[in-house]
C-alpha atoms as an extended CHARMM CRD file, in Angstrom:
* protein
*
        75  EXT
         1         1  THR       CA             18.6110000000      -35.6670000000        1.7270000000  PROA      1               0.0000000000
         2         2  LEU       CA             15.5340000000      -34.7480000000        3.6900000000  PROA      2               0.0000000000
         3         3  VAL       CA             12.6280000000      -37.1460000000        3.8270000000  PROA      3               0.0000000000
         4         4  PRO       CA              9.1140000000      -35.6840000000        3.7190000000  PROA      4               0.0000000000
         5         5  GLU       CA              7.2200000000      -35.9110000000        6.9770000000  PROA      5               0.0000000000
         6         6  GLY       CA              4.9810000000      -38.8990000000        7.4570000000  PROA      6               0.0000000000
         7         7  GLU       CA              7.0510000000      -41.4300000000        5.5460000000  PROA      7               0.0000000000
         8         8  GLY       CA              8.1240000000      -43.2650000000        8.7260000000  PROA      8               0.0000000000
         9         9  VAL       CA             11.8600000000      -42.7370000000        8.3430000000  PROA      9               0.0000000000
        10        10  ILE       CA             13.7190000000      -41.5530000000       11.4330000000  PROA      10              0.0000000000
        11        11  GLN       CA             16.3750000000      -38.9980000000       10.5430000000  PROA      11              0.0000000000
        12        12  PRO       CA             19.7700000000      -39.6070000000       12.1720000000  PROA      12              0.0000000000
        13        13  LEU       CA             20.7150000000      -37.1710000000       14.9080000000  PROA      13              0.0000000000
        14        14  ASN       CA             23.6010000000      -34.7810000000       14.4470000000  PROA      14              0.0000000000
        15        15  CYS       CA             25.6060000000      -35.9780000000       17.4650000000  PROA      15              0.0000000000
        16        16  LEU       CA             27.6060000000      -33.6900000000       19.6900000000  PROA      16              0.0000000000
        17        17  PRO       CA             31.4170000000      -33.5470000000       19.4520000000  PROA      17              0.0000000000
        18        18  GLY       CA             32.8740000000      -36.4850000000       21.4000000000  PROA      18              0.0000000000
        19        19  TYR       CA             29.8730000000      -38.7120000000       20.5960000000  PROA      19              0.0000000000
        20        20  TYR       CA             28.5660000000      -40.7610000000       17.6880000000  PROA      20              0.0000000000
        21        21  CYS       CA             24.9890000000      -41.6120000000       16.7080000000  PROA      21              0.0000000000
        22        22  LEU       CA             24.0700000000      -45.0310000000       15.4110000000  PROA      22              0.0000000000
        23        23  GLN       CA             20.9030000000      -45.3080000000       13.3290000000  PROA      23              0.0000000000
        24        24  ASN       CA             17.8380000000      -44.6450000000       15.5240000000  PROA      24              0.0000000000
        25        25  THR       CA             19.9040000000      -43.1520000000       18.3690000000  PROA      25              0.0000000000
        26        26  SER       CA             17.5550000000      -41.3410000000       20.7310000000  PROA      26              0.0000000000
        27        27  ALA       CA             19.9780000000      -38.8080000000       22.2820000000  PROA      27              0.0000000000
        28        28  GLN       CA             22.9290000000      -36.7920000000       20.9750000000  PROA      28              0.0000000000
        29        29  HSD       CA             25.0560000000      -37.9670000000       23.9070000000  PROA      29              0.0000000000
        30        30  GLN       CA             24.0180000000      -41.6370000000       24.0470000000  PROA      30              0.0000000000
        31        31  TYR       CA             27.2210000000      -43.1390000000       22.5740000000  PROA      31              0.0000000000
        32        32  PRO       CA             30.4580000000      -41.4360000000       23.7000000000  PROA      32              0.0000000000
        33        33  CYS       CA             33.7360000000      -41.9650000000       21.8900000000  PROA      33              0.0000000000
        34        34  PRO       CA             35.5500000000      -44.5740000000       24.0140000000  PROA      34              0.0000000000
        35        35  GLU       CA             38.5590000000      -43.9550000000       26.2320000000  PROA      35              0.0000000000
        36        36  GLY       CA             41.7140000000      -43.6130000000       24.1290000000  PROA      36              0.0000000000
        37        37  THR       CA             39.8330000000      -41.6840000000       21.4320000000  PROA      37              0.0000000000
        38        38  TYR       CA             38.2930000000      -38.2400000000       20.9540000000  PROA      38              0.0000000000
        39        39  SER       CA             36.4550000000      -36.1680000000       18.3860000000  PROA      39              0.0000000000
        40        40  ASN       CA             36.0640000000      -32.4260000000       18.0180000000  PROA      40              0.0000000000
        41        41  ARG       CA             33.6450000000      -32.9710000000       15.1150000000  PROA      41              0.0000000000
        42        42  SER       CA             29.8890000000      -33.4300000000       15.3360000000  PROA      42              0.0000000000
        43        43  GLY       CA             27.7850000000      -35.7860000000       13.2440000000  PROA      43              0.0000000000
        44        44  LEU       CA             29.7770000000      -39.0150000000       13.6900000000  PROA      44              0.0000000000
        45        45  HSD       CA             27.9020000000      -42.2050000000       12.7690000000  PROA      45              0.0000000000
        46        46  SER       CA             30.0000000000      -44.9630000000       14.3750000000  PROA      46              0.0000000000
        47        47  GLU       CA             32.6760000000      -45.6200000000       16.9890000000  PROA      47              0.0000000000
        48        48  ASP       CA             35.1600000000      -46.0030000000       14.1190000000  PROA      48              0.0000000000
        49        49  ASP       CA             34.6590000000      -42.2940000000       13.3120000000  PROA      49              0.0000000000
        50        50  CYS       CA             36.2730000000      -41.3310000000       16.6600000000  PROA      50              0.0000000000
        51        51  THR       CA             39.9230000000      -40.2830000000       16.3500000000  PROA      51              0.0000000000
        52        52  PRO       CA             42.5660000000      -42.3800000000       18.1650000000  PROA      52              0.0000000000
        53        53  CYS       CA             44.5270000000      -40.3190000000       20.6780000000  PROA      53              0.0000000000
        54        54  ASP       CA             47.4780000000      -38.5780000000       19.0320000000  PROA      54              0.0000000000
        55        55  GLN       CA             50.9570000000      -40.0330000000       19.4360000000  PROA      55              0.0000000000
        56        56  GLY       CA             52.6630000000      -38.5340000000       22.4900000000  PROA      56              0.0000000000
        57        57  PHE       CA             49.3230000000      -37.6660000000       24.1470000000  PROA      57              0.0000000000
        58        58  TYR       CA             46.7650000000      -39.5360000000       26.2090000000  PROA      58              0.0000000000
        59        59  CYS       CA             42.9690000000      -39.4880000000       26.2440000000  PROA      59              0.0000000000
        60        60  THR       CA             41.2180000000      -40.5110000000       29.4550000000  PROA      60              0.0000000000
        61        61  GLY       CA             37.4780000000      -40.8090000000       29.8980000000  PROA      61              0.0000000000
        62        62  ASN       CA             34.6760000000      -41.1740000000       27.3830000000  PROA      62              0.0000000000
        63        63  GLY       CA             33.1900000000      -38.5080000000       25.1320000000  PROA      63              0.0000000000
        64        64  LYS       CA             36.3500000000      -36.4130000000       24.8860000000  PROA      64              0.0000000000
        65        65  THR       CA             36.4870000000      -33.5360000000       22.4000000000  PROA      65              0.0000000000
        66        66  ASN       CA             40.2920000000      -33.2570000000       22.5370000000  PROA      66              0.0000000000
        67        67  VAL       CA             43.3380000000      -35.0280000000       23.9800000000  PROA      67              0.0000000000
        68        68  THR       CA             43.6550000000      -34.9980000000       27.7770000000  PROA      68              0.0000000000
        69        69  ASP       CA             47.3270000000      -34.0650000000       28.0150000000  PROA      69              0.0000000000
        70        70  GLN       CA             50.8110000000      -34.7040000000       26.6660000000  PROA      70              0.0000000000
        71        71  CYS       CA             52.6580000000      -37.8030000000       27.8610000000  PROA      71              0.0000000000
        72        72  HSD       CA             55.6130000000      -37.1930000000       30.1500000000  PROA      72              0.0000000000
        73        73  PRO       CA             59.0330000000      -38.4010000000       28.9220000000  PROA      73              0.0000000000
        74        74  GLY       CA             59.7740000000      -41.9780000000       29.9470000000  PROA      74              0.0000000000
        75        75  MET       CA             56.1590000000      -42.8840000000       30.6680000000  PROA      75              0.0000000000
C-alpha cells in the first residue's frame, strides 16, 4: 500500500533483476544476487529471494539475470 507523503516512511525500491533491495536501500543495484545465484525478476527483498543456479548449469559473477552456461559433461 502507498503511504501518504510526509509521514516519514521510506518506500522500498523496486530493485532491478539480478539485485535485491533491503529496507532503506538507496540504489536499485546496491545488493547484487551473489555468485551461484541469479534472478530474472525485479522487486526482490532479500538475498534469499535470489534463485540458486539450476542443476547442470553454472552462474558466475554477481547480479546475474540468468545462468551463465551449461556445465560440460564430467566437470
